[in-house]
N, C-alpha and C positions, 0 to 999 in steps of 0.2 A: 443359414446364417450361424457363424461360429459363435459359440457361448464365451462371454466374457468371464474371466475368473477373477476376482480382485486379489491383488499381491499383499495389501497390507490390511486385513479384515480389521475393523474395530478402530482403526485409527483414524486421527484428522490431520487436516495438512492446513498451516496459514501460511501467508506471507508476513514478513516483517520488514516494513520500508523505513530505511534511515535517511534524515532529512536533517544531518546534525554536524555542526562544525567542531564538536567535541568527540565524536565516535563514528568509526568507518564500519562498514560490512564486516571485517576483519575482527573487529573490536567487540562487535556484539555476537559473532560466530563463536569465538573463542569463551564469551560469557554462557552461552546456551550449552555449549558441550559441557561445561563445568557444571551447570545447573542439572540437566539431566541427560547423561551421556548414553543412555539406551536411545534417545530421539535421534531420527535421521535430519542432520543439520546441513542444508546445502547453502553455502554463501554464493550470493549473485552480485550483479552491479548494482542493485538497488537496496540490497540488504541480505534477507534470508528466505529460504523456504524450510519450513520445520514439520516435520511429520512425526507422530508418536501417539501414544496413549493420551485421552483427552486431559487427564490429569497432569502428565508430563508437559503436555504443550502449554495448558493454562499455567504452570509453574513457571516456564521460560517467558511467556508474554507478559506476565505480572513483573518479573524481575528484570526484563530487558526494558519495558517500558518506564519502569522506575527510574531508570539510568538519564532519562532525557525525554520526560513525559510530552514536553510540547514538540517533539522533533522526530519520534519514533512512532509508526503507525502499523496496525494490523488490519489484515485482510483476509477473510477465510478464501480458502481455494479448494476446490471440488475434486482436484486429481492430484494424487502423489506425484514426486518427481520421478520421471522416468517412465509414467503411465503411457502405454503405447498409442492411447487415443489423442493424447494430447503433446507428446514429447516431438520437440523439432528434429531430434534424431531420426524419427520415424516418419516425421511428416515433410521435412526440408524447410528451410527458411526459418524466417522468425517463427517463434511459437505464437499460437493463436492467443490474442490477449496482450501480448508483448507492447503492440502500439498503444492500449489503452494503460498499461502502466506507465508508459512513457508521458502520456498526456497528463495522467493523475500527478505524477511526480512533479511537473509543471506546476501544478497548484497547490501543493502541500505547502511550499513557502509562505502563502499566504493565509493557510489553516494555521500553520506555527505561529506565526506573527499574532493571530487573533488569540491563540491560546497562550503565548507568552503574557500578553494583556490580562488575561484572565487568572494565571497563577502568579503574576508579578506587576500587580497593577501600578502603574506612573502616575496614575491620575489624569493622563490624557484620554479622551474620549476614543473609543472603537467605532469606526464609522458602522452605521446600521447596513444590514444587508438590504439590495431592492427588493422591495415586497414583489410578489408574483401578479401579474394582472389577473382579475378575475374573469374576465372576457379574453377572447382570442386577440392576439397582438395584431394590431392593423399592419399591414404590409408597410406603410410608410413608416412608421415607428421601427419597424426592424431593419428596413434601409438606413435609417438615421442612426440606429447603434451599431450596424456593421461599419459605416462610414466612419463611426466615432473610434471604433477600434482600429480600423485600417490606418488611420491617420496617426493613431498613438503608438502602433507599432512599425510604421514605415511599411 
């Protein structure tokens, strides 16, 4: 078995997702490079991948999120950019996890809307989240939910 030697010992990697009408991934990439020029910043279609010393990355995250806190989100990543165990250049096709990001991005607008209400209350009530059932969901109830979702989304 070939021994793995990490390329960036002592660093952390995060994703920064942008769901903003005011900022693009390019805007936040430029800002990240200004904040911590030694960090590795990779612009992506959804935002950024940032790798660096923990204090550098924390500083980038803090300042980038302050730009638009209801529309910029951060998620830890276990592998740095280009890591041969996860890089699509080595694996071919979409990187494992890409489709998960795609799904998460489809939900972020709802999280943003809730955060905007919290950050800038308009007086309108924010709908409560559905409580999770204590017992297993009956099959009939699941079928009803699926039918409602299907009719709502065509």
